[in-house]
N, C-alpha and C positions, 0 to 999 in steps of 0.2 A: 137842460134835461129833455126838452122836446127833441133836440137833435139826436140824442142817444136813443130815445124811444123810437124815433123814426128809423134809425139805423137797424134796431132790433126788428122792427116791422118789415123793413126792406129785406133783411136776411130771411125772414119767414117766407116771403114771396119768392126769394131766390131758391129756397128748398123746393117749393112747388114746381118752379120752372125746371129745376134739375131732374125732378122725378118724371116730369113730362118728357124731358129731353132723353132720359134713359129709356122711357117706354117706347120712344120712336125706334130704338134699337131692336125691339122685339119683332119688328117687321121682317127681320132676316129669317124668322121661323117659317115665313110663307114662301121664301125664295125657291125651295125645291119644287113647289107645286104651282108656280106661276111662270109663264114664259118670259123670256128676256124682253120681248116687245111690250108685254103688258106692264112689266116693271118700269120700263122706260117711260111709258105713257103715264103711269101712276105718279112717278116722281115729277113729271112735268106738271101734272094737275096740282100736286101739292105746292110746287113753286108758285103757280098762278094763284092758288087759293090764299097762300100767305101774303102774296104781293097785294091783293085787293081785300084782305081781311080788315073790316072796320075796327078802329081802335075802341069803339064802345060795344064791341061784341061781348057775349057772355064769357068766352074764353079769356079775353083780355081783362075783363072785370074780375074774374076769379084769380088770375095770376098776379094782377097788379091793382089790388084794392087801394084806395086812397089811404096812405099811412097816417097822416095827421092833417087836421084842418089847415088850410092855407098853403098846402104843398102841391097844388095842381101842376105846377111846372115840373117838379120832380116825377110826378106820376106819369105825365106825358112822355118824359124822357125815358122812363123805365119801359113803357109800352113800346116806344119806337125801337129801343135797344133789343127788347125781347123778340119782337117780330122780325127784326133784322137778323138776329142770330139764328132763329129758326129757319128763316128763308135761306140763309147762307148754307146751313146744313143740307137743306133740300136741294139747293143748287149743286153742291158738291156731289151728292148722290146721283143727281141727274147727269152731271158731267161724266162721272165714272161709268154709269150705265150707257151713255151715248158712245163713249170710247169703246166699251165692250161690244156694243152692237156693230160699230164700224169695223172692228178688227175680227169679227167672228169668222169670216171666211179667209183670213190671212194666217200665215205661220206664227204671227205674233199675237195670238189670242189673249184676251183679258178675262181670265176665269172668273166665274161668279163667286167662287169661294174667297177670292182675293177682295172683291167688293164687300162681301159679307164681313170679312175680318176688319176691313177699314171702317165700316159702319159701327161694328162692335167697339173698336178702339175709340172712335169719336163720339160715341153715345155713352156706353157704360163706363169707359175709361175716364173721359173728361167730366162726366157727371159726378162720379165718385171723387175725383180730384177736387172739383169745385165744392162738393159737399164738405169734404175735410177742411178745405181752405176757409170756408165761411164758418164752419163749426169752431175752428181754432180762433178765428177772429172774435167770435161771440164769447168764447171762454176768456179771451184776453180782456174784452170789455167788461165782463162781470167782475174780474179781479181788479183791473185798472181802467175804470170807465173814462179817464181823461185821455187814454191812448186810443186813437182810431186809425193809426198808420202802421199797424203791424203786418201789413201785407207781405213785405219782403221776407220776414222770418217764417212765413207759412208756405212759401213757394216750393222749397225742397221736399217736405213730406207729401204735399199734394201731388207733386210731379212723380214721386216714387209710387204713390197710389195709382196714378194714371198708368204708369208702366206695368205694375203688377196686375191690375184689373184688366188692362188692355191685353196683356199676354194670355191670361186665362180665358177671357171671353172670345178673343179672336181665334184661339185654338179650338174652343168648343163650337164656334161658328163654322170653322172649317170641317170639323168632324160631322156636324149636322148635314152640311151640304154633301160631304163625301158619302155618308150613309144613305141618304135619300135619293141622291142622283147617281150613285154608283160611279163616282169619279175615280179615275185611275191616278191617284196621287198618294204618296207615302206619308205616314204619320210624321216622319222626320222632316219632310218638306213643310207640312202644316205648322209644326212647332217652330221651325226655322223662320218661316214667314211671320208668324205671330210675334216673335221676339224682335225681328228687324222692323216690322211695322210699328210696334209699340214704342221702341226706342225713338224712331223717327217722329212719331206723334208727340212724344214727350219733349223731344228737341224743339219742334216747331212751336209747341205750346209755351216753351220757356223763353223763346226769342221775343223781345219787345218789338211789337209791330202794330201798324194801323190795320192790318188785315185780321179779320175776325178768326179766332181759333176754330170756329165751326166750319170755316172754309179751308183754312190751311192744314189742319190736322188730318181730316179724311183724304184730301187730295194728295198730300205729301206721303202719308203712310200707304195709301192705295197704290200710287205710282211706284214707290220704292219696292213694295212687295211684288208688283207686277214685273219690275226689272229683274229682281233676283229669282223670281219664279221662271223667267225666260232662260236663265242660265242652266236650270236643271240641276243645280248643285246644292246639296244639303248635308248635314251631319247629324249624328245621333243626338237626341234631346239632352243626354247627360253632358256631352261635350259642349253643346250650346249653352246649357245652364251654367256650367263652370266658367266658360268664357265670359258670360254676362256678369256673373258675380265678381270675377277677377277685375274686369274692366270698370264696373261700377265702384268697387272699393277704392281702386286707384284714383278714379275720377273724384270720388268723395273726398279723399285725402287732399287732392289738389284744390278742391273747393274750400275745404276747411282751413287750409294754409294760405288762402287768398291768392293762389297762383291762377285759378280759373274761376269764372262765374258759372252760373247754372247752365247756360247754353253751352259753354265749353265742356262742362261735365258730361252732358249727354252727347255732345259731338265726339268727344274722346271715347266715350263708352261705345258708341256706334262703330267708330273706327276700330277700336280694340276688338270687339266681337267679330267683325268681318275679317280683320287681319289674322286673328288667331285661328278662326275656323277655315279660312281659305289657304293659310300657310302654316305657321306654327307660332308658339308662344314667344320664341326668341325674336321673331320679327317685330312683335309689339314691344318687346323690351328695348329694342333699338330705338323705336319711335318714342318710347317713354323716356329714354335717356335724353333725347332732344328736348322734350317738354320740361324735364327736371332742370337741365342746364339752362334752358331759356328762362325758366322761372327764377332760378338762383341769380343769374347774371342780370336779369331785369331789376332785381333789388340791389345789385352791386352799385354802390355810390349813388343811390337813388336821390338823395337829397341834393347832391351836387348837380346831377342831371336835371333835376326839377328846377333848381335855381337858375340854370342857363336855358331853360325852356325846351329841353331835349328828352325829358323823361316820358315813359309810357303813360298814357292816361289811365284813370281809375286806379291809381296806385300800383300799376303794373299788372293788374288782373287781366288775364287773357279771356277773349270771348270766342264764340263759334267761328268768327271770321278768321281769327289767328289760326285756329285749329285746321280749318279746311284749306286755307290758302297755303299752308305749309305742309299739309299731309295728304292732299288729294292725289298727288303723284304716287305716294307710297301706297295708298289704298288701291289705286288702279293696278299697280304692279303686283300687289298681294293677290288681287282677284285673278290676274293673268297667270300667276304662279299655280293657283288651284285649278284653273281651267285649261291651261296649256303646260302641263308638266314636262313635255318634251323640250321646252326651252328654259328649264328651271335655272341652270347655272347663269345664263345671260341675265335673266330677270333678277336673280339675287344680287349680282353686281350693280345693276341699274338701281335696285332698291337701296343698296348701301350708298350709292351716289346721291340719291335724292334726299335721304336722311342727313347725310354729311353736309349737303348744301344748306338745308334748313338750319342745321346746328351752326355751321360756320357763319352764315349770314346773321343769325341772331347774336352770336358772340361778337362778331365784328361790329355790329351796330351798338350793342350795349357796352362793350369795353372800349371800342374806338372813340366814342363820344367823350370819354373821360380823359383822352390824351390832351396834354397841354401844348403839344406841337400843332402847328397850323396844318389842317388837312389840305389835300389837293384834289382837283376834279379828275376823275379817272379817265375821261375822254380827252382832256387837254393837258393834263399834268400841271395845270396852273393853280396857284394858291386860291383857296376859297374859304367860305365860312363853315364852321361845324354845323352839322344837321342838314346841310343842303343835299338834295337828292343827287347821288353820284359822288359825294365827297368820301375820300378814303384817307386813312392814316396808316403809318407803319405799325402802330400798336393794334389797330383793327385788323390788318392783314395777318399779323402774327396770331391773333385770337382766332381768326377764321381757319388758319392752318392747323392750329392745335385742336380746335373743335372738330374739324374733319378727321384729324388723326385719331381722336378718341373713338369716333364711330368705327374707324377702320380697325382699331385694336380690339374692340369688343368681341367680334367673331373669333379672333385668335385666342383671347382669354377664356372664352366659353368652349373652346375646342371644336368649333363648327367648320373649320377649314383645314385643308391639307397644305396649301401653299400660302404661308403667312405673308411673305413678302409681296406676292401678287395682290392679295386682298388689301393690305395696308396701302400699297402704292396706288392701286386703282381708286380706292375709296377716298384717300386724301386728295389725290389730284382732281377727281370729279367734284368733290366738295369745295375745294379751293377755287377751281375754275368757275363752278356754278355760282359761288358767292360773288365773284367779280362780274359775272354776267348779270347778276342782280343789280350791282352798282351801275353797270353800263345802261341797263334798262331804266334805272332810276334817273340817270343823267339825260336820257333821251326821251323815251316814251312817257315816263311819269312826269317829267318836267314839262312836256307839251300837253299834259292832261289827257293822254290817250290811255293810260293805265293808272289805277290807284296803287297804293302801297301793297294792298292785298293781291292785286292783279300781278304786280311785279314779282311777289313771292311765289305766286302760283306758276307763272311762266318759268322762273328761275329754277324751281325745284324739278320741273320736267326737263329743263336744260341740263341740270346736274346729272339726272338719270341717264340722259342720252350720252353725255360726255363720258361717264363711267362705263357705259355699255360699249361705246366705240373704242375706248382705251383697252378694255378687256379683250375685244375681238382682235385688236392689233397685236396685243402681247401674246395671245395664245394661237 
C-alpha cells in the first residue's frame, strides 16, 4: 500500500514539474522584444543556474516533496532527474541560439521563429504528452492498483497529443514572431515547419534512448525545421494536413497489425508527409507497397525461421532503423523531385530503382531463408550456411526478381507511364542488381564489421537508385 501511495504522490509532483516545464515555453512571448545576443546570454545563465542549483532549494522542495517516510533515496533521485531534465532543455535552447548567432551573417541563417517553434514543441507538446501519460497511468492504478507497468499502452495517445499540441503551439509561435518582427515568411511555410518539426519531435520522443527527451526533442525538431526552411519549399496547409492524416492513419494501421512499432509509425509518417508534399501521393504508395510486402513476408513461415534462428527480432515488428535504412534514398529523391523538377524523369526512374531494391532485398531475405537448398556465398559461389552475410539462394534470387517486378508494374497499372516496357525493365533490373549489391556488401563490409545491417541497406538502396538511373540514361 505504501508503494501505491508513493506512486500517486510521485505523479502529483510530476504534474507540478510538467506545469513548470510548460511555463518555460512562455518565454517565446519575449522573443520579438529581446535581441538575439540577450537571448543567448539568458539561456547560458539559465544553464549555469540549473547546474549549480542546490537540491535543498525552495524550488526543489516544492517540486519534489518527500512522498513517504523512509523514501529519502527516491526523493534524491527525483530531484537529480528533475534538475537534469530542466538543464537539458536549457542546454538545447542555448545550442540553438548559439547556432543562430553563428549563422546570422551567412546565407544559411537560423531564423528565430524556428527556434521559437522548437521550444513550443519541446515544452507545451512534451508537457501535454507527459500529463496525458501520467493521468492514464493514474486511472489504471485506480481501477487495477496491482498494475504499475501500464507505460507501454499509454505511449501512443501521449505521442499523438505531443504531435497535435506541438503543431498548434509551434504554428502560433511562428505567427507571433512574424507579426511582431515583420518577418517575410508565408503562413504556408510556418504551418509546414510546425508539422515537420512536431512529427520529428514525436519520433525522437518515441525512440528508446539514454538521451533525455528534453535534449533530443528540441534539437531534432529545431534542426529539421531549419533544414526544410532553407529549401524554401512549402505547400498549402490543407495539402499538408491531408498528407499528415493519410500518413498517420496508414502508420497507425501498421502499428495495430504489429508490422511497426511506435518509432516506425512516426518515421513512416514523417517520410509519408515529405514524399507526398514534395512529389505526389503515388510515390508514397510505392513505398507503402514495400512496407506492406516486407511486413507480410516477415511473417511468412515465421515459426520456422525462428526455430533456425533467422527470424526478425520482436516478432518481426519494424522499428525506425528499418524505415530509415530502407527509405532514406527514396526520401532524398522525392525532395530532389520537388526542388529540381527539370530532372523529374531521371529522378522518377531512380526512385523506382531504390524502392525496388528495398523490396527485392527484403523478400530475398525473408523468403530465401526458408529454402531447403544450401545457400552459396555471393562473392565466392561456394556453399555456406543459411543466414550468413552474403549468402544467397535460388529461391531468394527469384523472390528478389519478383519483388522488383511488382514495383515496376505498379506505375503501369496506375497509368503513370507511357512506355511500360522501359519502366518495368529499368525498375526490375535496378532492384535486382541493387539487391545483389546488398548481398555483396554483406559478404564484405558487413562481415568485416565496417557496416551494420542497416548500413548495408542504406548503401544498397542508393546503389539501386544509381543503377536504375544509369540504365535509364543508356536506354533513352
